[in-house]
Structure formats: structure tokens, C-alpha cells
C-alpha positions in Angstrom: 70.1 137.9 46.3 71.2 137.5 49.8 69.2 135.3 52.1 70.0 133.9 55.5 68.3 131.2 57.5 68.3 127.9 59.2 69.4 124.9 57.2 69.3 121.2 57.8 71.9 119.1 55.9 71.0 115.4 55.6 73.7 112.9 54.6 73.1 109.3 53.7 75.5 107.2 55.7 76.0 104.5 53.0 75.4 104.8 49.3 73.6 107.3 47.2 70.1 108.7 47.8 67.5 106.6 46.1 63.8 107.0 45.1 62.9 105.0 48.1 64.8 107.6 50.3 62.9 110.4 48.6 59.6 108.7 49.4 60.6 108.0 52.9 61.6 111.6 53.6 58.4 112.9 52.0 56.3 110.6 54.3 58.2 111.5 57.5 58.3 115.3 56.7 54.6 115.1 55.9 53.7 114.0 59.4 55.5 116.8 61.2 53.2 119.3 62.9 54.1 122.5 61.1 52.3 124.6 63.6 55.1 123.8 66.0 57.8 125.2 63.8 57.5 128.8 62.8 60.1 131.4 61.8 60.5 134.8 63.4 57.7 136.2 61.2 55.3 133.4 62.2 55.7 131.6 58.9 55.8 127.8 59.0 59.2 126.2 58.4 59.8 125.0 54.8 60.4 121.3 54.7 61.1 121.0 51.0 64.0 118.6 50.3 66.6 119.8 47.8 69.1 117.4 46.4 72.6 118.7 45.8 73.8 118.3 42.2 77.4 118.0 43.4 76.7 115.3 46.0 74.3 112.4 45.6 74.5 111.5 49.3 73.0 114.7 50.6 69.8 116.6 50.9 69.5 120.2 52.0 66.4 121.8 53.6 66.3 125.6 53.8 64.0 125.7 56.8 63.7 129.5 57.0 64.8 132.4 54.8 65.2 136.1 55.5 65.9 138.4 52.7 68.8 140.8 53.5 68.3 140.8 57.3 70.0 143.5 59.4 72.2 142.5 62.3 69.4 142.7 65.0 67.0 140.7 62.8 69.7 138.1 62.1 70.4 137.7 65.8 66.7 137.3 66.7 66.1 134.9 63.8 69.0 132.7 64.8 67.8 132.6 68.4 64.3 131.7 67.2 65.1 129.3 64.4 68.1 127.2 65.5 66.4 125.6 68.6 63.4 124.7 66.4 65.6 123.4 63.7 67.3 121.2 66.3 63.9 119.8 67.3 63.2 118.9 63.6 66.7 117.3 63.6 65.9 115.3 66.7 62.7 114.0 65.3 64.4 112.9 62.1 67.3 111.4 64.0 64.9 109.3 66.1 63.2 107.9 63.1 65.9 107.9 60.4 69.2 108.1 62.3 70.4 104.6 61.4 70.5 105.6 57.7 71.2 109.3 57.8 73.1 111.9 59.7 71.7 115.4 60.3 73.4 118.8 60.8 71.7 122.1 61.7 73.2 125.4 60.6 72.3 129.1 60.1 73.9 130.5 57.0 73.8 133.0 54.2 73.2 131.9 50.6 
């Protein structure tokens, strides 16, 4: 499978991710207004946290996903999704920036 989309990488600044961190993120992500954040197809962003098996200090959120996009779709998706992903990042940074760092990307997986 080949998907591309906007990603948000979240890194805990000190220590490993705990159950308290999981609860905190679920609470914060739950209050975001999903109507504000839609992909190119009008679908709401996915705000499901994924923990990385290889790194217990990081989360990954695949905000959007496009199955095998062509070049024009990829360009349009990137132009639509990255600014919105940065808005999500800014909201999270304003509330959780003392404990976590955030990085927006647009990648294939």
C-alpha cells in the first residue's frame, strides 16, 4: 500500500510517554473542533495517536491519508493539509509545549 498525507510527530521532551500523557492527549485532542480541519476530500482530520514501537518518547498522528495520489493530487493535498496541520501543531504547542515538541510533515508511508 502506498499512502501519502500530513503527519504530526510528537516527542516528549523528558522521559518516556506515560498513561497520564495518553490521557492528557486524548483530552486535548477531543476538544479540537474537527470541522475546522478537513482534508482535500472534505474528510475531517484523523487525530488518533499512534505510539511508535521503536521509540517510547514519540507519538505519530497521520492527520490525512491519500491512497496512491497522482502528482497533481499530491500537490493540492499538500497545499491544503500542511497549513491546517500547522494550526493543529500551534494549538498543541500552546497547551502542551512545555512537555512536548511537535513537527509537521507530509510524507509517504
